[in-house]
N, C-alpha and C positions, 0 to 999 in steps of 0.2 A: 821860891827858892834858891838862895844864892849858888852859883857853881863854885868852883873853886878859884877857878878864874875871878867871880865876883867877890870872893872873898881876899884873894892877892890885893883887889883894887882896893876894897874899902880899908884894907891894913894900911896899902900906900897913901891913901888920901888922909885918914887920920893921919899917920905920922908926918905927913907935909902938912896938915893944918887945913886942910881943902875940902871942899863940898864935891858933892855929886856934877851938880853944875859946873865947878871949876874944870874936873877933868874933863866932862864933854866938849868944854869951849877947848880945851886943851888937843883933843881929839879930833875936834872942828864937825863933831856931831851934837845931835840934841839930848837933852837928859836922858829923854825917854828911850833914845835909841839905846844910849848906854846901860840904862838900868835893864832893857831886855835883852842886851848881851849876858850882862852879869847874872841875868838870871834865866839862862838857858833857854831863851825863846827866841833866839837869833844867835848865827855861829859868831866867833871871834872873827873880826876882819883878819886876812893875812899880812898884812903888813903892821899890826899893831903890836907884835912884837918888840920890831926896832923901836917903833915910834916911841912905845911907853918906855922903853928900856932908855932911851935917846933923852928922852924929857924928864925923865925921873933919876938919870945918871946912874943905872942900875948897877950894883955890882955884877961881876960874875955867877956867883952864884944866885944873886937874887934872878939874874936873867933865868939862870937855870929853871929856878922854880917858877919862872911868870912861864916859860916856854912850856914846861910839863902842867902847869894849871889850864895853860890854853888848850893843849892836846887831849887832856883830862874833861874839859868844858866843849868839845865841837860835835854837834849835833849829826852832821855830814861830811862827807871830804868829797873833794872832787880830785878825779884822778887824768892828770893829761895824759894820752892816748896817742897823741901824734906821734907819727913815726915807729910806730909799733909793729911789728907785722901781726898778722891773725893769729896764728899760733899762743904770743903773749897775750893780745889783748880779750882771745878766748879764756885763758888762764886767769887774768885779772876779773871777768865777769862771773868765772864760775867761782872763785873763789868770795865776790861779795855775794851771789845768790848762796851760797852752802854757809857761808858763816855762822849762821845763828843756829845752826843744827849742828855744828860740829863739838865733839867733846871735849872736856877739859887737857884730858892726854894727848888729842890731836893738835889742839890749838897751842900746848907746850912745845909740842913738836916744831910747829909752823913757825912758834916765836923764836925756839932754839935754830933754826937753819937760817931766819932772818938777820938775826941778831949776830952769828956767826959769821956770815956773810960778808957785813958790812965793818970795814975798818972801823974799831973804837967803839963797835956796838953798845948800845944801852937800852935799859927795859924802863 
């Protein structure tokens, strides 16, 4: 099943008269790899936001839509903990362990804290 990222890419290909293979060639990957990413079987590579934006000369609003589709389509996330103290590392690990058991109110509380702490935060 296509992810939000997959739907974005499919529309982009249609708008540019391209096939999956054409986009895969531009991204320097195989068609099967691009298909796996679009179908949520693999994570979207971290550099594809800028690469696709540049290759297709996306507008700022299209770039935001692409970024959101990538974030929503991610299967996993790597967190860089180099340079963090043990207390911060423990916080990150506790959040990862307990997230699935948090109720919606607690998630909203955390979301509000994080969005409020980021300058120009967004949902």
